[in-house]
C-alpha positions in Angstrom: 0.1 0.2 -0.4 2.9 2.4 0.6 4.2 2.1 -2.5 1.2 2.4 -4.2 0.8 5.8 -2.4 4.5 6.9 -3.2 3.7 6.4 -7.3 0.3 7.9 -6.4 2.1 11.1 -4.9 5.1 11.2 -7.5 3.6 11.0 -10.5 -0.9 11.1 -10.5 -1.3 13.9 -7.8 0.7 16.4 -9.9 -1.0 15.1 -13.2 -4.4 15.4 -11.7 -4.2 18.9 -10.3 -3.1 20.0 -13.5 -5.6 18.2 -15.3 -8.3 19.3 -13.0 -6.8 23.1 -13.6 -7.7 22.8 -17.3 -10.6 25.0 -18.2 -13.0 22.8 -20.2 -12.3 19.9 -17.0 -13.0 22.3 -14.5 -16.6 23.5 -16.9 -17.5 20.1 -16.6 -16.7 19.2 -13.0 -17.9 22.5 -11.7 -21.3 22.0 -13.7 -22.2 18.5 -12.1 -21.2 20.1 -8.7 -23.7 22.7 -9.6 -26.2 20.3 -10.7 -25.8 17.8 -7.5 -28.7 19.6 -5.3 -30.7 18.8 -7.9 -30.1 15.0 -8.6 -29.7 14.5 -4.4 -33.2 15.4 -4.3 -34.6 13.6 -7.2 -32.1 10.3 -5.9 -33.7 10.6 -2.3 -37.3 10.5 -3.9 -36.0 7.3 -5.7 -34.7 5.9 -3.0 -38.5 6.4 -1.1 -40.3 5.5 -4.4 -38.6 2.2 -5.1 -37.6 1.0 -1.5 -40.4 2.1 0.5 -43.4 2.3 -1.5 -42.5 -0.4 -4.4 -43.8 -3.9 -2.9 -40.7 -5.8 -4.2 -38.2 -3.2 -3.1 -35.9 -4.0 -0.1 -37.6 -3.2 3.2 -40.8 -2.8 1.6 -40.5 -6.6 0.9 -38.8 -6.9 4.5 -41.7 -5.1 6.4 -44.5 -6.7 4.0 -45.6 -3.1 3.5 -47.6 -4.6 0.2 -50.0 -6.3 2.6 -50.4 -4.3 5.6 -51.0 -1.2 3.4 -53.4 -1.5 0.4 -52.8 -0.3 -2.8 -48.9 1.0 -1.5 -47.8 1.5 -5.3 -50.8 3.8 -5.8 -48.5 6.7 -3.3 -45.3 6.0 -5.9 -47.2 8.4 -8.2 -47.1 11.3 -5.6 -43.5 11.4 -5.7 -43.1 10.4 -9.2 -43.4 13.7 -11.1 -40.3 14.7 -8.8 -37.6 12.6 -10.9 -39.1 14.3 -14.0 -38.0 17.9 -12.8 -34.7 16.0 -11.6 -32.9 13.4 -13.0 -35.0 12.6 -15.9 -33.8 16.5 -17.1 -30.0 15.9 -16.2 -28.9 16.7 -19.8 -30.7 19.7 -20.2 -29.1 21.1 -17.1 -25.5 20.3 -18.0 -25.6 21.5 -21.6 -26.8 25.0 -19.8 -24.3 24.6 -17.1 -21.0 23.8 -19.0 -21.7 26.5 -21.2 -22.1 28.9 -18.2 -19.1 27.8 -16.2 -17.0 27.5 -19.1 -18.0 31.2 -20.1 -17.1 32.0 -16.5 -13.7 30.4 -17.3 -13.1 32.6 -20.3 -14.6 36.0 -19.1 -17.6 35.2 -21.1 -21.6 36.0 -20.9 -22.2 33.0 -18.9 -26.1 33.3 -19.1 -26.2 33.7 -22.8 -23.9 31.1 -23.5 -25.9 28.4 -21.5 -29.3 29.4 -23.1 -27.6 29.4 -26.7 -26.3 26.1 -25.3 -29.5 25.0 -24.7 -31.0 26.2 -28.2 -27.7 24.1 -29.7 -28.7 20.9 -27.8 -31.8 20.8 -29.4 -30.7 21.7 -32.8 -28.8 18.4 -32.8 -31.6 16.7 -30.6 -33.9 13.9 -32.6 -36.5 15.2 -34.3 -40.3 14.7 -33.2 -42.0 11.6 -33.7 -45.7 10.9 -35.2 -47.7 8.8 -32.3 -50.4 6.2 -34.0 -52.8 8.6 -32.6 -51.3 11.0 -35.0 -49.6 13.3 -32.5 -45.8 14.6 -33.1 -43.7 14.7 -30.3 -39.9 14.5 -28.9 -38.8 11.5 -27.1 -37.6 12.0 -23.8 -34.8 9.5 -23.5 -32.1 11.6 -24.5 -32.9 14.6 -21.8 -31.7 12.1 -19.0 -28.3 10.7 -18.4 -28.3 8.8 -22.0 -27.6 12.8 -23.7 -24.9 13.4 -21.2 -22.1 13.1 -23.8 -23.4 15.3 -26.0 -24.4 17.9 -23.3 -21.3 18.4 -22.6 -19.7 18.4 -26.0 -22.9 21.0 -27.1 -21.9 23.3 -23.8 -18.3 23.1 -24.4 -18.2 24.0 -28.3 -21.1 27.1 -27.3 -18.9 28.7 -24.7 -15.8 28.6 -26.7 -17.1 29.7 -30.2 -19.6 32.2 -28.3 -17.1 34.0 -26.2 -14.7 34.2 -29.0 -16.7 35.5 -31.6 -17.9 37.8 -29.1 -14.9 39.7 -28.2 -14.4 40.4 -31.8 -15.9 44.2 -32.1 -16.7 43.9 -35.5 -19.5 41.8 -34.6 -21.1 44.0 -32.2 -24.4 45.7 -32.6 -23.6 48.6 -30.8 -26.4 50.2 -28.8 -27.4 54.0 -27.2 -26.5 54.4 -23.6 -29.8 54.8 -22.6 -30.8 51.2 -23.1 -30.7 49.1 -20.1 -27.6 47.0 -19.7 -28.9 43.4 -20.4 -30.7 44.6 -23.5 -27.4 46.1 -24.7 -25.5 42.5 -23.5 -27.6 41.1 -25.6 -27.0 42.9 -28.9 -23.7 42.5 -28.6 -23.8 38.8 -28.6 -26.7 38.6 -31.3 -24.3 37.7 -34.3 -22.2 35.6 -32.5 -25.3 33.9 -31.2 -26.9 33.8 -35.1 -23.5 32.5 -36.1 -23.1 29.8 -33.5 -26.5 28.0 -34.2 -25.7 28.5 -37.8 -22.5 26.2 -37.4 -24.6 23.8 -34.9 -27.5 23.4 -37.8 -24.5 22.6 -40.4 -23.3 20.6 -38.0 -26.6 18.3 -37.4 -27.2 18.6 -41.3 -23.9 16.7 -41.8 -24.9 14.1 -38.7 -28.3 13.5 -40.5 -26.4 12.6 -43.8 -25.1 9.6 -41.7 -28.0 8.3 -39.6 -31.3 9.7 -40.0 -31.8 10.6 -36.0 -28.6 12.8 -35.6 -25.9 13.0 -33.4 -27.2 10.7 -30.4 -28.7 7.8 -32.1 -25.3 8.0 -33.9 -23.3 7.7 -30.5 -25.4 5.2 -29.6 -25.3 2.7 -32.1 -21.4 3.7 -32.4 -20.8 2.1 -28.9 -23.9 -0.6 -29.2 -22.9 -2.2 -32.8 -19.4 -3.6 -31.7 -21.1 -5.2 -29.0 -24.2 -7.3 -30.8 -21.6 -10.3 -32.1 -20.7 -11.0 -28.4 -21.9 -14.3 -26.8 -22.6 -15.0 -23.2 -19.2 -15.9 -21.5 -16.8 -14.2 -18.9 -15.7 -12.0 -21.3 -18.6 -10.7 -22.5 -19.5 -9.7 -19.2 -16.1 -8.1 -18.4 -16.4 -6.2 -21.9 -19.8 -5.1 -20.7 -18.4 -3.7 -17.3 -15.7 -1.9 -19.3 -17.6 -0.4 -21.8 -20.3 0.9 -19.2 -18.0 2.1 -16.5 -16.0 4.0 -19.5 -19.4 5.2 -20.9 -19.9 6.3 -17.2 -16.6 8.6 -17.1 -17.4 10.4 -20.0 -21.1 11.3 -19.0 -22.5 8.8 -20.7 -25.4 6.9 -18.3 -23.7 3.6 -19.3 -25.9 0.6 -17.8 -29.2 2.9 -20.1 -26.9 2.7 -23.0 -26.0 -1.2 -23.2 -29.2 -1.9 -21.0 -31.6 -3.3 -24.5 -28.4 -5.2 -26.1 -27.6 -6.5 -22.5 -31.3 -7.9 -22.6 -30.9 -9.4 -25.8 -27.6 -11.5 -24.7 -28.7 -12.2 -21.0 -32.7 -12.5 -20.3 -33.2 -15.6 -21.7 -30.2 -17.3 -19.3 -31.7 -15.3 -16.5 -34.9 -17.0 -17.1 -33.8 -20.7 -17.5 -31.9 -20.6 -14.2 -35.3 -19.2 -12.6 -37.5 -21.8 -13.9 -34.2 -24.2 -13.1 -34.8 -23.4 -9.2 -38.3 -23.2 -9.6 -38.2 -26.7 -10.6 -35.6 -28.2 -8.4 -35.6 -25.6 -4.9 -32.0 -25.1 -5.1 -29.8 -22.9 -6.7 -27.1 -25.5 -7.3 -26.8 -27.1 -10.5 -28.3 -23.5 -12.4 -27.2 -24.2 -16.4 -26.1 -21.0 -16.3 -24.2 -19.7 -13.5 -22.6 -17.4 -15.2 -24.8 -14.1 -16.8 -25.3 -10.5 -16.1 -27.2 -11.1 -13.4 -25.4 -13.8 -12.0 -22.4 -12.1 -11.9 -22.2 -8.4 -12.0 -25.4 -7.8 -10.5 -24.2 -9.9 -7.5 -20.9 -9.3 -7.3 -19.7 -5.9 -9.0 -22.8 -3.6 -8.5 -22.8 -2.9 -4.7 -23.8 0.8 -4.5 -24.0 1.1 -7.9 -22.2 1.0 -11.1 -18.4 1.2 -10.1 -19.0 -0.4 -6.8 -19.2 3.2 -5.5 -19.9 1.9 -2.0 -16.5 0.8 -1.7 -16.1 4.4 -2.7 -17.8 5.9 0.2 -16.5 4.1 2.5 -12.8 4.8 1.5 -13.9 8.4 1.9 -15.0 8.0 5.6 -11.7 6.3 6.3 -9.1 8.1 4.7 -10.6 11.4 2.7 -12.3 13.1 5.8 -9.6 16.1 5.7 -11.4 16.9 1.8 -14.5 18.5 3.7 -16.3 18.6 0.2 -15.8 15.3 -0.8 -16.4 14.2 2.7 -20.0 15.8 2.8 -20.9 14.6 -0.3 -20.0 10.6 0.6 -22.1 11.5 3.7 -25.3 12.2 1.6 -24.7 9.8 -0.6 -24.5 7.0 2.0 -28.2 6.2 2.4 -29.0 6.0 -1.2 -25.6 4.3 -2.0 -26.9 1.4 0.5 -29.7 1.3 -1.9 -27.5 0.9 -4.9 -28.2 4.1 -5.9 -25.0 6.2 -7.0 -26.3 9.3 -8.8 -25.1 11.5 -5.9 -21.8 10.0 -6.2 -21.3 10.2 -9.6 -22.3 13.2 -10.1 -21.8 15.2 -7.0 -17.7 13.7 -6.2 -18.0 13.8 -9.1 -17.0 10.7 -11.1 -17.9 11.9 -14.2 -14.5 13.6 -16.0 -12.7 13.3 -12.9 -9.3 11.9 -13.8 -8.4 10.5 -10.2 -11.5 8.1 -10.0 -11.0 6.9 -13.6 -8.7 3.5 -13.0 -11.0 2.4 -9.5 -14.3 3.4 -10.5 -13.6 0.4 -13.8 -11.2 -1.4 -11.9 -13.5 -2.3 -9.2 -16.4 -4.1 -10.4 -14.1 -6.1 -12.7 -11.9 -7.4 -9.9 -15.5 -8.2 -7.9 -16.7 -9.9 -10.8 -13.8 -12.3 -11.1 -14.0 -12.6 -7.1 -17.6 -14.0 -7.8 -16.8 -16.0 -11.1 -13.9 -17.9 -8.7 -15.9 -18.3 -5.9 -19.1 -19.9 -7.8 -17.5 -21.3 -10.6 -14.0 -22.4 -10.1 -14.3 -23.5 -6.2 -17.6 -23.6 -6.1 -18.0 -22.2 -2.7 -21.6 -21.2 -3.1 -24.7 -21.9 -5.3 -24.8 -19.5 -8.5 -27.0 -16.3 -8.1 -30.2 -17.7 -9.9 -33.3 -16.2 -7.9 -34.2 -12.7 -8.8 -33.6 -10.0 -6.1 -35.1 -6.4 -6.0 -32.1 -4.0 -7.1 -32.7 -1.8 -4.0 -31.5 -4.9 -2.1 -27.8 -3.7 -0.2 -25.6 -5.0 -2.2 -23.5 -6.9 0.0 -26.5 -9.4 0.7 -27.4 -10.0 -3.1 -25.1 -13.1 -3.4 -26.9 -14.3 0.2 -30.5 -13.5 -1.1 -29.6 -14.1 -4.7 -28.6 -17.8 -4.1 -31.6 -18.8 -1.7 -30.3 -17.5 1.4 -28.9 -21.1 3.0 -25.1 -20.6 2.1 -23.2 -18.7 4.7 -20.4 -18.1 2.3 -22.2 -16.0 -0.1 -22.6 -13.9 2.9 -18.6 -13.9 3.1 -17.8 -13.3 -0.1 -20.3 -10.2 -0.5 -18.8 -8.9 2.4 -15.2 -9.4 0.7 -16.2 -8.1 -2.6 -17.3 -4.9 -0.7 -13.8 -5.0 1.3 -11.9 -5.3 -1.8 -13.3 -2.4 -3.9 -13.0 -0.3 -0.6 -9.0 -1.2 -0.8 -8.9 -0.4 -4.4 -10.1 3.3 -4.0 -8.5 3.8 -0.7 -5.0 5.1 -2.6 -7.2 6.9 -5.0 -9.4 9.0 -2.3 -5.7 9.7 -0.5 -4.2 11.2 -3.8 -7.9 13.0 -4.6 -7.7 14.1 -1.0 -4.1 15.6 -0.8 -4.7 16.9 -4.4 -7.3 19.2 -3.1 -5.4 20.3 -0.2 -2.7 21.1 -2.0 -5.0 23.4 -4.2 -5.8 25.0 -1.6 -3.0 25.7 -0.1 -2.0 27.1 -3.6 -5.1 29.2 -3.7 -4.1 30.8 0.0 -0.7 31.1 -1.1 -2.0 33.5 -4.3 -4.4 35.6 -1.7 -1.8 36.0 0.8 0.6 37.3 -2.0 -2.3 39.5 -3.8 -2.7 40.9 -0.7 0.9 41.8 0.1 1.3 43.4 -3.4 -2.1 45.6 -2.5 -0.5 46.8 0.9 2.7 47.5 -0.8 0.6 49.4 -3.7 2.0 47.7 -6.5 
């Protein structure tokens, strides 16, 4: 551990600190930080809706709330609309906030860059489709986390182009002095805004020649197509895990993006395993011990994608000196116990965060390998063949999913949680030291500025 820590401090911390200071990375990071309160609010409502108000949720099923409270699911409708105004419009928020933050970094107009970015996002959005009843409407698929990659790209593109064009005095429309400042600002950037939107429209036209639905669907198909020929094996699962986690790091909702393809490959195996345990009363001998549900969902998903419950624990152990990170970890603990990890992914954030890329990808891969060795190689426990609510605390899924009658499955679940924590530990230390160094440098700059001011320089 000391050797790893020494390597991290010598090479990784300086690199991460420099990269974090780069304006595009900083804009993306700060955009997710600003969106965190809404993400957190949406996650807490999701926690209530699917853990307490869903009869199949972990706590609801544990306490038999479905039988105790008639029409329990009806109460979900009361809070379901909150999701529509928080996590379900995350890409729209990020498209605005990335442009707003980058414009601030470049001394541009944050608000006008933000609303122009929203406009550009919809220019690139898949066109309206006709419904069966004859009506027209936009799909909301890419309002959510699935549209984050394009939202980040649009925000950066618009802020860069609009801010640079706005500095060109020849493109400004001068207004008389009596005109309110807000109106004058708008007219100053009118021509640059028109140029930016026209450039976006040209870009959309180019992408439309490649695929009818434009850039969003093009990215989805480009990611999905190479995976369609893969069969069901441990190699397939690890490939899916790697791609899924890497997409998250880029700001694309990995699980949602790959869900259709995963369903095609793995659903039949899950159903065959369920049929086997229904007939035999035991998971021992299940025909498909290796599939997405029995490996990744059981061993590599503790706390959500990236096994982030281990990250939260690691922050509690060695990351308390980074106050912002520690506060986010505390708020993310309750949702994380039930595998809702949007608060930690978007609050820390993990998206576009160079320090956490490696453990975020590595942790679930290592835990999946531990699960495979335990189930298939050493046969320490039965395969995971029973369906378990996705809100079940991750370390309990191997125990419950294998029939809740094998103590080793409980031990292996705990081992996976411990291993993911250990993997995250050196990176949390590195992140903490990078944050402390940044604070010290900022404090030194302030003291230097104050000293110069006192000397009248």
